[in-house]
C-alpha positions in Angstrom: 0.0 0.0 0.0 1.1 3.6 -0.6 1.5 5.7 2.5 -1.8 7.5 3.0 -3.9 5.2 0.8 -7.3 4.4 2.3 -7.6 0.9 0.7 -5.2 -1.8 -0.4 -5.1 -2.0 -4.2 -4.7 -5.8 -4.1 -7.3 -7.0 -1.5 -9.4 -3.9 -0.8 -8.6 -3.9 2.9 -9.4 -0.6 4.6 -6.3 0.9 6.3 -8.1 2.5 9.2 -6.8 3.1 12.7 -9.1 4.0 15.5 -8.9 4.2 19.3 -10.2 1.2 21.1 -11.7 0.7 24.5 -9.1 0.6 27.3 -9.4 -3.0 28.5 -6.7 -2.8 31.2 -3.8 -0.6 32.2 -0.5 -1.5 30.4 2.7 0.5 30.4 5.1 1.0 27.4 8.2 -1.1 28.2 10.4 1.7 27.0 8.6 5.0 28.0 6.6 3.7 30.9 3.6 5.6 29.6 0.1 4.1 29.3 -0.4 2.1 26.1 -3.4 3.2 24.1 -5.7 0.5 22.8 -6.0 0.9 19.0 -7.8 -1.1 16.3 -5.9 -1.3 13.1 -8.2 -2.7 10.4 -9.9 -5.2 12.7 -6.8 -6.2 14.8 -6.6 -5.1 18.4 -3.2 -3.7 19.4 -1.7 -1.4 22.0 0.3 1.6 21.0 2.7 4.0 22.8 1.8 7.7 22.0 5.4 8.8 22.6 7.7 6.2 21.0 5.1 4.7 18.6 6.0 1.2 19.7 3.3 -1.5 19.3 2.3 -4.3 21.6 0.6 -7.3 19.9 -0.7 -10.2 22.0 0.0 -13.7 20.8 -3.4 -14.2 19.1 -3.3 -10.9 17.3 0.3 -11.5 15.9 -0.7 -14.9 14.7 -3.6 -13.4 12.8 -1.4 -10.7 11.3 1.0 -13.4 10.1 -1.6 -15.4 8.2 -4.2 -12.8 7.2 -3.4 -10.6 4.2 -6.2 -8.2 5.0 -4.7 -7.6 8.5 -1.3 -7.2 6.9 -2.6 -4.6 4.5 -4.0 -2.6 7.4 -0.7 -2.7 9.2 1.2 -1.6 6.1 -1.2 1.3 5.7 -0.6 2.4 9.3 3.0 3.2 9.7 5.4 5.4 7.8 8.9 3.8 7.3 11.6 5.0 9.6 14.8 6.2 8.1 17.8 3.9 8.1 19.7 6.2 10.5 16.8 6.2 13.0 16.4 2.5 12.8 20.1 2.0 13.4 19.9 4.3 16.4 17.2 2.1 18.0 19.5 -1.0 17.6 22.4 0.8 19.3 20.4 1.3 22.5 19.8 -2.4 23.2 18.3 -3.3 26.6 15.9 -5.9 27.9 12.5 -4.5 28.6 9.6 -5.7 30.7 6.4 -7.3 29.4 3.5 -4.8 29.6 1.3 -7.6 31.1 3.4 -9.5 33.6 6.3 -7.0 34.0 8.9 -9.8 33.5 11.9 -9.1 31.3 11.3 -10.2 27.7 13.6 -12.2 25.5 15.1 -10.5 22.4 14.5 -12.7 19.4 15.3 -12.5 15.7 11.8 -12.9 14.3 11.7 -16.3 12.5 15.4 -16.6 13.1 16.2 -15.0 9.7 14.2 -11.8 9.4 17.0 -9.5 10.8 14.3 -7.8 12.9 15.0 -8.3 16.6 11.8 -8.0 18.7 11.0 -8.4 22.4 8.9 -11.5 23.2 7.1 -12.6 26.3 6.4 -16.3 25.7 3.0 -16.1 27.6 1.6 -12.8 26.6 2.9 -11.3 23.3 5.5 -9.3 21.3 6.7 -5.8 21.6 7.6 -4.0 18.3 9.6 -0.8 18.4 8.6 1.8 15.9 8.6 0.4 12.3 9.4 -3.1 13.3 5.9 -4.5 12.8 5.8 -3.0 9.3 9.1 -4.7 8.5 7.8 -8.0 9.9 4.7 -7.8 7.7 6.9 -7.1 4.6 9.1 -10.1 5.6 6.0 -12.3 5.8 4.6 -11.1 2.6 7.9 -11.7 0.8 7.6 -15.4 1.8 10.1 -15.1 4.6 8.0 -17.0 7.1 7.4 -19.9 4.7 11.2 -20.1 3.9 11.9 -20.1 7.6 9.5 -23.0 8.2 11.0 -24.9 5.2 14.5 -24.4 6.7 13.3 -25.6 10.1 11.8 -28.7 8.5 15.1 -29.4 6.7 17.1 -28.9 9.9 14.9 -31.3 11.7 15.2 -33.9 9.0 19.0 -33.5 9.1 19.1 -33.9 12.8 16.9 -37.0 12.5 19.3 -38.4 9.8 22.3 -37.8 12.0 20.7 -39.4 15.0 19.8 -42.5 12.9 23.4 -42.7 11.6 24.8 -42.4 15.1 22.5 -45.1 16.4 23.5 -47.4 13.5 27.2 -46.7 14.1 26.7 -47.4 17.8 24.9 -50.7 17.0 27.7 -51.7 14.6 30.4 -51.1 17.2 28.5 -53.1 19.8 28.0 -56.0 17.3 31.8 -55.8 16.4 32.7 -55.9 20.1 30.4 -58.9 20.8 31.9 -60.6 17.7 35.4 -60.1 18.9 34.5 -61.4 22.4 33.0 -64.5 20.9 36.0 -65.0 18.7 38.3 -64.7 21.7 36.2 -67.2 23.7 36.3 -69.6 20.7 40.1 -69.2 20.5 40.5 -69.9 24.2 38.3 -73.0 23.9 40.4 -74.4 21.0 43.6 -73.7 22.9 42.3 -75.5 26.0 41.2 -78.5 23.9 44.6 -78.7 22.2 46.3 -78.6 25.7 44.1 -81.5 26.9 44.9 -83.5 23.7 48.6 -83.0 24.1 48.3 -84.2 27.7 46.7 -87.5 26.6 49.3 -88.0 23.8 52.2 -87.8 26.3 
């Protein structure tokens, strides 16, 4: 969508943003200001009026990742941040608290390959600094999430193959050890029988 466009030219989604009802008090993890409830398209989010960061609960983020209409609404919401401003945000790295439980969140490279580092509370949701949600949507629309899933499946298959090969090698070693042990026992038995035979021949 072009910045300022009211509708997506591909799917017709309306790029509207409106204030929502304040369900509960939540503080911006960076500014410590009250997060405003907003509805973007038909997705419920929380937004900081000062730093323009966005809080998406787990269900809302999953919907954005799979629903093109919701993605269009997000793309129509935010103006891109300049590269210098984006770089400045990354230089001030610090762990921030979850707006819901106040526990420090983990910093995660979204999908392990998007090059967008977001703050994640495993139980409650994800915090996006200014422009990060737009960059995530662009990554998803470019097929990045599908490629990440394919890579994960390939990695799992490779791990499974290596584990199977290690088990087979271990089983082969055990069989070789048992074979050597049996051969040694057989050799001892033959030697003992030869000794007895020599004793009778004397």
